[in-house]
C-alpha positions in Angstrom: 35.1 90.3 2.9 35.7 87.4 0.7 39.4 88.8 0.4 39.5 89.2 4.2 38.2 85.4 4.8 40.6 84.3 2.4 43.4 85.7 4.2 42.1 84.3 7.5 42.0 80.8 6.1 45.9 80.8 5.3 48.5 79.4 7.4 50.3 82.4 7.5 47.4 84.1 9.3 46.8 81.5 11.7 50.0 81.8 12.6 50.3 85.5 12.8 47.0 85.2 15.0 48.6 82.7 17.4 51.6 84.9 17.6 49.2 88.0 18.2 47.5 86.2 20.8 50.8 85.0 22.8 52.0 88.6 22.6 48.4 90.0 24.0 48.8 87.2 26.9 52.1 88.2 27.6 51.5 91.8 27.5 48.5 91.5 29.8 50.6 89.9 32.2 53.3 92.6 32.0 50.7 95.4 32.9 49.5 93.2 35.8 53.0 92.5 37.0 54.2 96.3 36.3 51.3 97.6 38.3 51.5 95.4 41.1 55.1 96.2 41.3 54.5 99.8 41.3 51.8 99.3 44.0 54.2 97.4 46.3 56.7 100.2 45.7 54.5 102.9 46.7 53.4 101.0 49.6 56.9 100.2 50.7 57.8 103.9 50.4 54.9 105.4 52.4 55.6 102.9 55.1 59.4 104.1 55.1 58.4 107.8 55.0 55.7 107.2 57.8 58.3 105.4 59.8 60.7 108.5 59.5 57.9 110.6 60.4 57.1 108.4 63.9 60.9 108.4 64.7 60.9 112.0 64.8 58.1 112.3 66.7 59.3 109.8 69.1 62.7 112.2 69.3 60.2 115.2 70.2 58.4 113.3 72.9 61.5 112.3 74.5 63.0 115.5 74.4 60.0 117.7 75.5 57.4 115.3 76.6 53.6 115.7 75.6 53.5 119.7 75.3 56.5 119.7 73.1 55.0 116.7 70.9 51.8 118.7 70.6 53.6 121.7 69.1 55.8 119.8 66.7 52.6 117.9 65.7 50.9 121.2 65.1 53.9 122.6 63.3 54.2 119.9 60.7 50.4 119.5 60.2 50.0 123.2 59.0 53.1 122.4 56.3 52.0 122.3 52.6 51.4 118.6 51.7 51.7 117.7 55.3 51.6 113.8 56.2 48.4 112.9 58.3 48.7 113.6 62.1 46.7 113.1 64.9 46.8 113.1 68.9 43.8 111.6 70.5 42.8 110.7 74.3 42.2 107.2 75.6 38.5 107.5 74.3 39.5 108.4 70.8 38.5 112.1 71.3 40.8 114.2 68.9 42.8 116.6 70.6 45.3 117.9 68.0 46.4 117.4 64.4 45.0 117.9 61.0 42.4 115.2 60.7 39.0 116.3 61.5 37.3 112.9 61.2 38.3 109.3 60.6 36.6 106.2 59.5 35.3 104.2 62.7 37.8 101.5 64.3 40.9 103.0 62.8 42.2 103.9 66.5 41.1 101.0 68.4 44.1 98.8 67.3 47.7 99.8 67.5 50.0 99.1 64.6 49.8 99.5 60.9 46.2 99.7 59.6 45.2 96.8 57.6 43.7 98.5 54.5 43.3 102.0 53.6 40.9 104.0 55.3 39.0 107.2 54.6 39.3 110.3 56.6 38.6 114.2 56.4 41.0 117.0 56.9 39.9 120.3 58.8 38.2 122.7 56.8 36.6 119.9 54.6 33.0 119.0 54.5 31.6 116.3 56.5 29.7 115.3 53.2 33.0 113.7 51.9 32.7 110.7 54.2 29.2 109.9 52.5 30.8 110.6 49.1 31.3 107.6 46.8 34.6 105.5 47.8 36.6 106.7 44.5 35.9 110.3 45.5 36.8 110.1 49.3 40.4 110.5 50.9 42.1 107.4 51.3 45.2 107.0 53.8 47.4 104.4 55.4 48.9 105.1 58.8 50.4 103.5 62.1 48.6 104.1 65.5 50.5 103.7 68.7 49.8 104.8 72.1 52.2 107.0 74.5 52.8 105.7 78.0 50.0 108.3 79.4 47.6 106.4 76.9 47.5 109.3 74.5 47.0 108.0 70.9 49.0 109.0 68.2 48.3 108.4 64.5 50.7 109.1 61.6 49.6 108.4 58.0 50.2 109.4 54.5 47.4 110.4 51.7 47.4 107.8 48.9 45.9 109.8 46.6 49.0 110.9 44.6 50.5 107.3 44.8 47.1 106.1 43.3 47.2 108.6 40.7 50.7 107.4 39.7 49.7 103.8 39.8 46.5 104.8 37.6 48.9 106.9 35.2 51.2 103.9 34.8 48.5 101.5 34.4 46.8 103.6 31.7 50.2 104.3 30.0 50.8 100.5 29.9 47.1 99.7 28.6 47.6 102.4 25.8 50.8 101.1 25.1 49.4 97.5 24.8 46.8 98.7 22.4 48.8 100.6 19.9 51.2 97.6 20.2 48.5 95.4 19.4 47.0 97.7 16.5 50.3 97.8 14.9 50.6 93.9 15.3 47.1 93.6 13.9 48.1 96.0 10.8 51.5 94.3 10.3 49.6 90.8 10.3 47.0 92.0 7.8 49.5 93.6 5.4 52.0 90.8 5.3 49.3 88.3 5.3 47.9 90.1 2.2 51.2 90.2 0.6 51.8 86.5 1.3 48.5 85.6 -0.2 49.2 87.5 -3.4 52.5 85.6 -3.7 50.5 82.4 -3.2 48.0 83.3 -5.9 50.5 84.0 -8.4 52.4 80.9 -7.6 49.0 79.1 -7.9 48.3 81.0 -11.3 51.6 79.8 -12.7 51.0 76.2 -11.3 47.4 76.1 -13.1 49.0 77.1 -16.3 51.8 74.5 -16.1 49.2 71.8 -15.1 47.1 73.0 -18.2 49.9 71.8 -20.4 52.4 75.0 -20.6 55.4 73.0 -19.3 57.4 76.3 -20.4 55.8 78.4 -17.5 57.9 78.6 -14.2 56.7 80.1 -10.8 57.5 83.7 -10.0 60.6 84.7 -7.9 60.8 88.0 -6.3 63.8 89.8 -5.1 63.4 89.0 -1.7 65.3 85.6 -1.5 62.7 84.5 1.3 61.4 80.9 1.6 58.7 81.4 -0.9 61.8 82.4 -3.5 63.7 79.2 -2.1 60.6 76.9 -2.7 59.8 78.6 -6.0 63.5 78.1 -7.4 63.8 74.5 -6.3 60.1 73.7 -8.0 61.3 75.6 -11.0 64.6 73.2 -11.2 62.2 70.6 -10.7 60.0 71.6 -13.7 63.1 72.0 -15.8 64.0 68.5 -15.2 60.7 67.2 -16.0 60.7 69.2 -19.1 64.1 67.9 -20.2 63.0 64.2 -19.5 59.9 65.0 -21.5 61.8 66.5 -24.3 63.9 63.3 -24.3 61.0 61.1 -24.3 59.6 63.0 -27.3 63.0 62.9 -29.3 63.2 59.0 -28.3 59.9 58.6 -29.6 60.2 60.5 -32.9 63.8 58.9 -33.2 62.7 55.5 -32.7 59.9 55.9 -35.3 62.2 57.3 -37.6 65.5 55.7 -37.3 64.4 52.1 -36.5 61.8 51.9 -39.4 64.4 51.0 -41.9 65.9 48.0 -39.9 62.4 46.7 -39.3 61.8 47.4 -43.0 65.1 45.4 -44.0 63.8 42.4 -41.7 60.6 42.1 -43.4 61.8 42.6 -46.9 64.4 40.0 -46.3 61.8 37.6 -44.8 59.7 38.2 -48.0 62.6 37.6 -50.3 63.3 34.5 -48.6 59.6 33.0 -48.9 59.4 34.3 -52.3 60.3 31.6 -55.2 62.5 28.4 -54.7 65.2 28.9 -52.3 68.0 26.5 -51.3 68.7 25.8 -48.0 72.1 27.9 -48.0 69.9 30.9 -48.9 67.3 30.3 -46.0 70.3 29.9 -43.7 71.9 33.0 -44.9 68.4 35.0 -44.7 67.9 33.8 -41.2 71.7 34.7 -40.0 71.4 38.2 -41.5 67.9 38.4 -39.7 69.3 37.3 -36.3 72.3 39.8 -36.6 69.6 42.8 -37.6 67.9 41.6 -34.7 70.9 41.7 -32.6 71.7 45.3 -33.6 67.8 46.1 -32.7 68.2 44.7 -29.1 71.4 46.5 -28.6 69.8 49.6 -29.8 66.9 49.4 -27.4 69.3 48.3 -24.4 71.3 51.4 -25.1 68.0 53.6 -25.1 67.0 51.9 -21.9 70.3 52.4 -20.4 70.3 56.2 -21.3 66.8 56.6 -20.1 67.7 55.2 -16.6 71.1 57.4 -16.4 69.4 60.7 -17.3 66.4 59.9 -14.9 69.0 60.0 -12.2 69.0 56.7 -10.9 70.2 53.1 -12.0 70.1 49.6 -10.6 73.8 49.3 -11.4 76.1 49.0 -8.2 79.2 51.3 -7.7 82.2 50.4 -6.2 86.0 51.7 -6.0 87.2 50.9 -9.5 90.9 51.6 -11.2 90.6 53.8 -14.5 94.3 52.7 -15.5 92.8 49.2 -15.6 89.7 49.9 -17.5 92.0 51.6 -20.1 94.2 48.7 -20.3 90.9 46.3 -20.7 89.4 48.5 -23.4 92.5 49.0 -25.5 93.1 45.1 -25.2 89.8 44.5 -26.5 89.9 46.6 -29.5 93.6 46.2 -30.7 92.5 43.2 -32.9 89.5 45.6 -34.7 92.1 48.5 -35.0 94.6 46.4 -36.5 92.3 44.8 -39.0 91.2 48.5 -39.9 94.9 49.7 -40.1 94.7 52.0 -37.3 97.2 52.1 -34.5 95.8 51.9 -31.2 98.1 53.1 -28.2 97.3 53.9 -24.6 99.4 56.4 -22.4 97.8 55.4 -18.8 100.7 55.8 -16.3 98.7 56.9 -13.7 96.9 54.7 -11.3 93.9 56.4 -10.1 90.8 55.1 -8.4 87.2 56.5 -8.0 83.6 55.4 -6.9 82.0 54.2 -9.9 80.5 51.7 -12.2 83.0 49.8 -14.2 80.6 48.3 -16.6 79.2 51.7 -17.6 82.5 53.5 -17.5 84.1 50.7 -19.7 81.0 50.9 -22.1 81.3 54.5 -22.4 85.1 54.4 -23.2 84.6 51.5 -25.8 81.8 53.7 -27.6 84.3 56.3 -27.9 87.3 54.1 -28.7 84.8 52.4 -31.3 84.0 55.7 -33.1 87.6 56.9 -33.2 88.7 53.6 -35.0 85.8 53.7 -37.3 86.1 57.3 -38.4 90.0 57.3 -38.5 90.5 54.2 -40.4 91.3 55.2 -44.1 91.3 58.9 -43.3 95.3 59.3 -44.2 98.5 57.6 -44.2 98.9 56.7 -40.5 95.5 56.6 -38.8 96.1 56.6 -35.1 93.8 56.5 -32.0 95.6 57.3 -28.6 93.8 56.6 -25.2 95.5 58.7 -22.4 94.5 59.3 -18.5 95.8 62.6 -17.0 95.3 64.5 -14.1 95.3 68.6 -14.7 93.4 71.4 -13.4 92.2 69.6 -10.4 90.3 67.3 -12.4 91.0 63.9 -14.3 90.7 63.7 -17.9 90.2 60.2 -19.8 90.8 61.2 -23.2 90.5 59.5 -26.8 92.2 61.4 -29.5 92.4 60.4 -33.3 93.3 61.9 -36.4 90.2 61.3 -38.5 87.8 63.8 -40.1 86.8 65.2 -36.7 83.4 66.9 -36.1 82.6 70.5 -36.9 82.4 72.9 -33.9 78.6 73.6 -34.6 77.8 70.0 -34.5 79.5 69.0 -31.5 76.4 69.5 -29.2 74.3 67.6 -31.4 76.3 64.4 -31.6 75.8 63.3 -28.0 71.7 63.5 -28.9 69.9 60.1 -29.4 70.3 58.9 -33.0 71.9 61.8 -34.2 74.4 60.9 -37.1 76.1 63.5 -39.2 75.6 63.3 -43.0 79.2 62.4 -43.4 78.6 59.4 -41.2 75.8 57.6 -42.7 77.7 55.4 -44.5 78.9 54.1 -41.4 77.4 51.4 -39.1 75.9 52.4 -35.9 72.5 53.6 -34.4 73.7 57.1 -33.2 73.6 56.2 -29.4 77.1 55.7 -28.6 78.0 59.2 -27.5 74.2 59.8 -25.8 75.2 56.7 -23.6 78.7 58.3 -22.9 77.2 61.6 -22.0 74.7 60.0 -19.7 77.2 57.5 -17.9 79.3 61.0 -17.1 76.4 62.7 -16.0 75.5 59.7 -13.9 79.1 60.1 -12.2 79.1 63.5 -11.5 81.3 64.4 -14.7 81.0 65.9 -18.3 82.0 64.9 -21.9 84.1 67.4 -23.7 85.1 67.7 -27.5 87.9 69.7 -29.0 90.1 69.7 -32.0 92.8 67.3 -32.3 94.6 69.2 -35.6 93.6 66.7 -37.5 90.9 64.7 -36.1 88.8 64.7 -32.7 89.7 64.6 -29.1 86.9 63.4 -26.9 87.6 63.6 -22.6 85.6 61.9 -20.0 86.2 64.6 -17.3 85.8 63.2 -13.9 85.8 65.6 -10.7 88.8 65.4 -8.9 87.1 64.9 -5.6 85.9 61.6 -6.5 89.5 60.3 -7.2 92.3 59.1 -4.9 95.6 57.9 -5.9 96.1 54.1 -5.6 98.2 52.9 -2.5 
């Protein structure tokens, strides 16, 4: 009983009940309409048959007068399944025909009878007139007078038409009952199945709310709206889990990687206060403290920017920008640093391409990649070289930075885009391990991706933008 009440309290059950009620109303209207239509058809056919009989009797009367009409009436009245025939004098006394008695008043007014009337055929008991209405003979007829005041009645028994109408009405009612029962059973089983699916979704939701973020909503093979909803919710849960994992990693990395610079700041301040120091020593300590603090501020700014981009929104505005101009600006900015490190920095961007994006974000991402390339290729060979290129291939636009440094092993290329991840061989280099993380977040924000490949020797990092976001500069 509780299970049934639970089903009835569902939206699907209420909608099904509403549809069932609407179906029942429509079916009832259909039964009434079909019954009424069949009754009108029967009455129309009966009238046509009686009119045809009247025309036949009229021809007989015109042909041989009253004697011939009486013979025709007697002959037709004796036929099996004959219509009703009656000849009466001006006072209503029956002279001939197959009707023994009539409901009073039928012969008084010429024309069609207003409603069905009862009668008794010859050979039937008079008690039939006292029987219940549903057990009596009923008929409809037309009454007219001959020039000699003889009354003629021609009618037709309504027993068979009424039986036909009753059979049709019962058939429609039985059909309605069967269809209603079928609809009720379908509603029950479909509602029960829907309730089971909702119960499974609710159980999975409770597990997720209890802290099991790895749980997902069940999806069947039906591919219906429940599956589409569950699939969208599962994607949302994947996104939430990824954000939570990123938050956990950031918290761990901040606690681990920022502990060292903060400790250095404290030790430097403590050393400056210990003993007698000269003004120049205090100045040097403060300058180094400010530089360390600036690096910490840049690190936190990068973390905030990455978090905003990975969350799927940004307060930064987008506009129509030229990638060729961005490449030229970044190369010009890093040429002095590359020259100081003995690295040749070149650009190959002869294709003017525009897209809808954020100039500062793309420029920052490219700067981080170029800075890494210069930093790790310096001193790696006789002719360290960094090349920035812009090309369109395979339906995509690739902004690539290639160097001939030590490169990154294939097994570590997925890790280098995580926050604060620095490979062992790069621990001696300055940096926070957020440059490539920011570049990846920027590409995700613009609908692109960050790719790594061997440069033989060195590393090739490509910022790949979807071609649909680009247009050639006119």
